[in-house]
Legacy VTK file of the C-alpha trace (Angstrom):
# vtk DataFile Version 3.0
C-alpha trace
ASCII
DATASET POLYDATA
POINTS 428 float
-75.558 140.455 8.236
-73.936 141.349 11.195
-75.645 139.827 14.766
-77.722 143.154 15.883
-76.614 144.403 19.762
-80.518 144.288 20.144
-83.348 142.226 18.817
-86.679 143.142 17.981
-89.812 141.387 17.988
-93.069 143.080 15.670
-96.756 142.427 16.866
-99.264 142.453 14.487
-103.237 142.173 15.570
-106.078 144.628 14.346
-107.193 144.188 17.882
-105.683 147.126 19.886
-106.785 145.241 23.159
-104.397 142.005 22.016
-101.536 144.170 21.012
-102.176 146.075 24.367
-101.918 142.541 26.533
-98.620 141.450 24.624
-96.856 144.719 25.322
-98.198 144.205 29.184
-96.644 140.434 28.852
-93.493 141.318 26.796
-92.432 144.895 27.843
-89.588 143.542 30.393
-88.238 141.441 28.174
-84.528 141.810 26.430
-85.790 142.876 23.151
-87.616 145.695 21.710
-91.320 145.722 20.459
-92.726 147.310 17.523
-96.793 146.924 17.109
-98.877 147.851 14.048
-102.818 147.476 13.731
-102.858 145.774 10.057
-100.234 143.980 7.703
-99.956 147.428 6.007
-98.797 149.397 8.618
-96.318 146.248 9.735
-94.575 145.786 6.417
-94.552 149.543 6.889
-92.119 149.192 9.985
-90.072 146.360 8.270
-89.067 148.869 5.735
-88.255 151.269 8.643
-86.364 148.804 11.440
-84.478 145.352 11.633
-86.848 142.927 12.992
-85.730 139.622 13.889
-89.780 137.955 15.211
-92.909 138.712 13.778
-96.105 137.673 15.560
-99.469 138.397 13.567
-102.871 137.748 13.821
-104.250 135.494 11.071
-108.137 137.307 10.836
-107.334 141.165 9.962
-109.385 143.299 7.583
-107.539 143.921 3.933
-104.932 141.881 4.426
-105.343 138.647 5.795
-102.053 136.724 8.386
-101.289 134.392 6.028
-101.133 137.104 3.063
-99.173 139.502 5.504
-96.323 136.628 6.166
-96.214 136.115 2.610
-94.929 139.098 1.774
-92.777 138.855 5.239
-91.518 135.410 3.610
-90.899 136.724 0.386
-89.187 140.110 1.180
-87.300 139.485 4.637
-86.593 135.446 4.538
-84.437 135.772 7.555
-87.275 136.603 10.121
-88.706 134.118 12.589
-92.730 134.098 11.753
-95.317 133.108 14.119
-99.220 132.864 13.801
-101.118 133.876 16.548
-104.975 133.110 16.075
-108.391 132.041 17.431
-109.784 131.449 13.973
-110.431 127.803 13.855
-110.675 127.441 10.000
-108.206 124.969 9.132
-108.302 125.924 5.164
-106.913 129.291 6.523
-104.203 127.994 8.514
-102.612 125.794 6.036
-103.297 129.126 3.673
-100.816 130.347 6.258
-98.329 127.563 6.782
-97.855 127.380 3.027
-97.538 131.325 1.900
-96.196 132.425 4.644
-93.485 129.838 5.851
-94.448 130.095 9.402
-92.683 128.741 11.954
-94.739 128.500 14.996
-98.732 128.455 15.094
-100.112 129.140 18.679
-103.935 129.653 19.303
-105.514 132.557 20.966
-106.138 132.964 23.950
-102.368 131.808 24.439
-100.420 130.735 27.243
-98.375 133.388 28.753
-95.333 131.165 29.235
-95.570 129.213 26.336
-95.900 132.466 24.148
-92.733 133.971 25.401
-90.649 130.515 25.107
-91.689 130.722 21.598
-90.230 134.051 20.987
-86.900 133.165 22.546
-86.800 130.300 20.332
-87.522 132.224 17.364
-84.898 134.915 18.642
-82.579 131.868 19.094
-82.782 130.202 16.034
-81.840 133.612 14.520
-78.940 134.302 16.191
-77.788 131.159 15.785
-78.240 131.280 11.648
-76.652 134.867 11.657
-73.651 133.598 13.890
-73.486 130.253 11.500
-73.335 132.658 8.450
-71.427 134.805 9.878
-68.657 132.038 10.546
-68.952 130.991 7.332
-68.149 134.385 5.535
-64.983 134.285 7.818
-64.128 130.533 6.669
-64.735 131.574 3.726
-62.244 134.236 3.291
-60.025 132.643 5.406
-59.487 129.799 2.537
-59.831 132.351 -0.103
-56.408 133.925 1.580
-55.172 130.289 2.447
-55.270 129.390 -1.361
-53.862 132.621 -2.449
-51.095 132.130 -0.619
-50.237 128.800 -0.920
-50.683 129.785 -5.028
-48.046 132.430 -4.086
-46.028 130.074 -2.195
-45.997 127.212 -5.023
-45.240 130.102 -7.613
-42.639 131.432 -5.550
-40.716 127.694 -4.947
-41.685 126.676 -8.824
-39.842 130.025 -10.163
-36.693 129.524 -7.443
-36.804 125.860 -8.475
-36.900 126.715 -11.842
-34.426 129.184 -11.812
-31.745 126.612 -9.930
-32.497 124.262 -12.864
-31.466 126.820 -15.579
-28.292 127.555 -13.494
-27.457 124.048 -13.183
-27.696 123.808 -17.214
-26.069 126.404 -17.894
-23.185 125.782 -15.834
-22.827 122.193 -16.962
-21.925 120.682 -13.471
-19.027 123.202 -12.961
-19.721 122.892 -8.937
-18.055 125.743 -7.804
-20.144 128.137 -10.289
-23.114 126.218 -9.278
-22.425 127.022 -5.577
-21.302 130.450 -6.323
-24.702 131.216 -8.135
-26.617 129.459 -4.958
-25.045 131.579 -2.543
-25.767 134.780 -4.987
-29.372 133.826 -4.658
-29.963 133.705 -1.067
-28.143 136.878 -0.853
-29.403 138.949 -3.222
-32.845 138.625 -0.942
-33.022 141.958 0.436
-34.548 140.203 3.982
-31.490 137.545 3.951
-28.142 138.705 5.532
-25.143 137.290 3.457
-22.669 137.826 6.540
-24.693 135.534 8.083
-24.213 132.579 6.381
-20.669 133.582 5.541
-20.131 133.577 9.599
-21.812 130.246 9.720
-19.680 128.534 7.156
-16.687 130.182 8.528
-17.599 128.740 12.078
-18.887 125.330 10.657
-15.289 124.755 8.379
-13.308 125.679 11.831
-15.327 123.117 13.804
-15.072 120.563 11.165
-10.934 121.432 11.596
-11.152 120.867 15.233
-13.319 117.610 15.094
-10.812 116.122 12.503
-13.093 115.724 9.758
-11.731 114.717 6.123
-11.409 117.174 4.016
-14.711 116.079 1.270
-16.604 116.352 4.727
-15.330 119.937 6.139
-16.013 121.293 2.579
-19.427 119.577 2.600
-20.337 121.165 6.099
-18.706 124.527 5.543
-21.361 124.470 1.943
-24.023 123.584 4.083
-23.340 126.496 6.360
-23.316 128.973 3.336
-26.675 127.328 2.205
-28.184 127.394 5.883
-30.825 130.187 4.942
-31.645 128.717 1.181
-34.615 126.944 2.739
-36.280 130.831 3.523
-36.692 131.706 0.070
-40.064 128.749 0.257
-41.683 130.087 2.966
-43.574 133.488 4.210
-41.041 136.343 4.798
-42.823 137.250 8.187
-41.615 134.057 9.602
-38.018 135.605 9.472
-38.530 138.867 9.513
-38.514 139.197 13.059
-36.654 137.299 15.928
-37.300 133.311 16.196
-38.279 133.054 19.400
-41.028 135.881 19.079
-42.601 133.682 16.786
-45.566 131.536 18.363
-45.448 127.565 18.257
-47.324 127.119 14.649
-45.083 129.426 13.205
-41.948 127.820 14.481
-42.644 124.733 13.067
-43.545 126.520 9.736
-39.637 128.139 10.032
-38.534 124.979 11.000
-39.870 123.633 7.602
-37.526 125.405 5.508
-35.240 122.340 5.518
-38.093 120.812 2.878
-37.942 123.500 0.489
-34.023 123.684 0.719
-34.359 119.760 -0.381
-36.300 120.618 -3.267
-33.591 123.542 -4.519
-30.768 120.946 -4.190
-31.955 118.193 -5.324
-31.167 118.326 -8.977
-27.441 118.865 -8.213
-26.554 115.272 -7.183
-22.562 116.311 -6.297
-24.589 118.309 -3.512
-26.567 115.507 -1.869
-24.262 115.536 1.325
-24.821 119.138 2.022
-28.569 118.830 1.584
-28.192 115.958 4.151
-26.498 118.050 6.679
-29.167 120.735 6.077
-32.130 118.898 6.940
-30.959 118.195 10.190
-29.591 121.672 11.356
-32.758 122.039 13.589
-32.876 118.117 15.319
-31.933 118.581 19.047
-28.854 116.377 20.043
-31.116 114.583 22.332
-34.574 113.931 20.632
-37.622 116.314 20.790
-38.408 117.823 24.324
-40.771 115.246 25.707
-39.319 112.160 24.488
-37.046 109.797 26.081
-35.944 108.059 23.088
-32.442 109.799 21.767
-32.026 110.395 17.892
-28.709 111.889 17.545
-27.578 108.436 15.981
-29.570 109.568 13.507
-28.419 112.810 13.050
-25.236 113.427 11.052
-22.052 115.036 12.466
-22.232 117.915 10.252
-26.040 118.258 11.178
-24.530 119.036 14.684
-22.116 120.943 13.724
-24.470 123.280 12.019
-26.841 123.326 14.493
-24.161 124.621 16.885
-22.590 127.251 14.224
-26.204 128.389 12.946
-26.888 129.116 16.451
-23.952 130.670 17.695
-24.276 133.231 14.681
-28.026 133.604 15.408
-27.667 134.794 19.268
-24.662 136.941 18.206
-26.584 138.547 15.361
-29.678 138.892 17.069
-31.462 136.192 14.852
-32.686 134.252 17.936
-33.663 137.183 20.046
-33.456 140.700 20.577
-30.618 140.648 23.034
-27.379 141.628 22.544
-25.056 138.875 24.026
-21.050 138.714 24.166
-18.866 136.194 22.673
-18.496 134.677 26.147
-22.043 135.192 27.314
-23.256 133.288 24.240
-21.030 130.201 24.933
-22.025 130.134 28.662
-26.001 129.936 27.454
-25.424 127.514 24.889
-23.566 125.381 27.173
-26.246 125.178 29.078
-27.833 122.995 26.307
-25.048 120.772 26.150
-25.912 117.151 25.427
-29.509 118.260 25.007
-29.748 120.540 22.058
-25.933 120.141 21.106
-23.576 117.351 20.514
-21.346 117.734 23.850
-18.135 117.506 21.204
-19.150 120.206 18.913
-19.731 122.462 21.949
-16.325 121.554 23.306
-14.570 122.767 19.686
-16.251 125.462 19.564
-15.155 126.584 23.219
-11.479 125.682 21.704
-11.629 127.996 18.851
-9.925 131.589 19.790
-12.235 134.567 20.378
-10.145 136.732 17.820
-11.381 134.547 14.902
-15.191 135.368 15.752
-14.259 139.103 15.416
-14.407 140.806 12.174
-10.529 141.071 10.505
-9.613 143.776 7.985
-8.673 142.013 4.630
-4.574 141.890 4.009
-3.593 140.644 0.355
-3.008 141.479 -2.956
-4.360 144.382 -5.359
-6.102 143.312 -8.490
-3.166 144.955 -10.580
-0.453 142.688 -8.646
-2.434 139.472 -9.234
-0.600 136.792 -12.087
-2.059 133.817 -13.930
-1.320 131.011 -11.448
-1.960 132.302 -8.193
-4.272 130.339 -6.115
-7.176 132.434 -4.228
-7.172 131.395 -0.204
-10.580 132.755 0.663
-13.904 132.977 -0.918
-13.763 136.537 -2.446
-16.865 138.748 -2.280
-18.406 142.004 -2.846
-18.849 144.652 -0.231
-22.324 143.880 -0.280
-21.419 139.995 0.223
-21.912 139.026 -3.356
-19.739 136.300 -4.317
-17.232 136.800 -7.034
-15.052 134.087 -7.069
-14.439 130.910 -4.477
-11.727 129.570 -2.358
-9.161 127.763 -4.445
-9.634 129.517 -7.588
-6.769 129.467 -10.012
-6.211 133.212 -11.464
-5.853 133.363 -15.136
-5.559 136.295 -17.503
-9.283 136.606 -18.054
-10.515 135.994 -14.603
-8.122 138.363 -13.721
-9.336 140.957 -16.509
-13.039 140.005 -15.280
-12.097 140.988 -11.837
-10.829 144.264 -12.720
-13.759 145.061 -14.478
-16.098 144.394 -11.545
-13.771 146.915 -9.695
-14.302 149.605 -12.544
-17.796 149.083 -13.015
-18.698 148.972 -8.848
-15.735 151.250 -8.271
-14.432 149.389 -5.414
-10.848 147.818 -4.642
-10.487 144.125 -3.988
-7.889 143.005 -1.573
-7.310 139.535 -2.792
-6.059 136.684 -0.163
-3.726 134.455 -3.123
-0.508 132.384 -2.789
2.044 130.965 -5.442
0.844 127.522 -3.496
-0.963 125.438 -6.365
-4.214 123.975 -4.232
-5.176 122.706 -7.826
-9.350 122.851 -7.524
-11.388 120.241 -5.163
LINES 1 429
428 0 1 2 3 4 5 6 7 8 9 10 11 12 13 14 15 16 17 18 19 20 21 22 23 24 25 26 27 28 29 30 31 32 33 34 35 36 37 38 39 40 41 42 43 44 45 46 47 48 49 50 51 52 53 54 55 56 57 58 59 60 61 62 63 64 65 66 67 68 69 70 71 72 73 74 75 76 77 78 79 80 81 82 83 84 85 86 87 88 89 90 91 92 93 94 95 96 97 98 99 100 101 102 103 104 105 106 107 108 109 110 111 112 113 114 115 116 117 118 119 120 121 122 123 124 125 126 127 128 129 130 131 132 133 134 135 136 137 138 139 140 141 142 143 144 145 146 147 148 149 150 151 152 153 154 155 156 157 158 159 160 161 162 163 164 165 166 167 168 169 170 171 172 173 174 175 176 177 178 179 180 181 182 183 184 185 186 187 188 189 190 191 192 193 194 195 196 197 198 199 200 201 202 203 204 205 206 207 208 209 210 211 212 213 214 215 216 217 218 219 220 221 222 223 224 225 226 227 228 229 230 231 232 233 234 235 236 237 238 239 240 241 242 243 244 245 246 247 248 249 250 251 252 253 254 255 256 257 258 259 260 261 262 263 264 265 266 267 268 269 270 271 272 273 274 275 276 277 278 279 280 281 282 283 284 285 286 287 288 289 290 291 292 293 294 295 296 297 298 299 300 301 302 303 304 305 306 307 308 309 310 311 312 313 314 315 316 317 318 319 320 321 322 323 324 325 326 327 328 329 330 331 332 333 334 335 336 337 338 339 340 341 342 343 344 345 346 347 348 349 350 351 352 353 354 355 356 357 358 359 360 361 362 363 364 365 366 367 368 369 370 371 372 373 374 375 376 377 378 379 380 381 382 383 384 385 386 387 388 389 390 391 392 393 394 395 396 397 398 399 400 401 402 403 404 405 406 407 408 409 410 411 412 413 414 415 416 417 418 419 420 421 422 423 424 425 426 427
């Protein structure tokens, strides 16, 4: 029940001079007054009005105060019930207490200040009870919503995890095929942009080369870039439907918890544990949390530091961090200010060493599918126009894969331009 803007007090007494005295005493108070000369008349008023406090005389004809308040207690249990009486019979008083379940008993003649305080106390009792009920309903509704959200989230994560497990089993540890499935699962989400993951992955590899990482490390950090938004499948889509800087502190904390979902998704793929480790470090600042004097860079993998720089660069470039269009040089200057705090200085220096032209979209050049021959090796990942991965870098074409590629072109009515050479790189 909603708390009323104005409370109402009902006074019931068969003596009109008593009601007049009560009216003179209470008419200036901050509540409405109703008056009845009998219990029956009082019950009729209760049917028509929302009454919070009832003051009744004990001794009245036809229906005494105990009987009247018993009706009130049974029909309007939330009212605060008071007896005003000069009737000194102990039995009647006990009867009123038991049947009417009264809250206060005041004798006539009453003390004006005591009566006012008793009414104010009754109104405060009702007010607190109403507020408590409202809070309980609100809390119950919020708990129900939270339970529903958690249930939906658990189902979503369970579904995604099940899909990953099925994919792992079907692929029989064929690593490159598994990576293709994982990337496509991320990209098929309409709220996620596959081009972002591709750009982050590409920049991760370039930074790794600049920092002279081993080939296996370069591949791991490149995969981490491709999977950098995988954990978003396990959190509320609202958290990534707007720029990060528009989220409040609690929402930003929830956003970064995507790394836990990523860990769970990648857990069955033992050969991707290095990638999972890199992904778990992507939101950690180089010098530790703000307000802490203890550096944590020793505990962050170099791959994690690279991924943080690459992800933040493209988050700024594609307005995922804030709704501000920034040029390449503006992004570099912005990130330079956080060198040594948020970012590893060595990675920032590597970022400045990459040719600006490599950040621009370059038209694909290469072979048409008709010119492909078995034995040619793919130099770059091959994607559909909607960013789905078709073949991974390093794939060695066979007659079957060439035919499958032509079939995709025919079905989707597209033409691929393929960067492939006769240099036999072999499968990594």
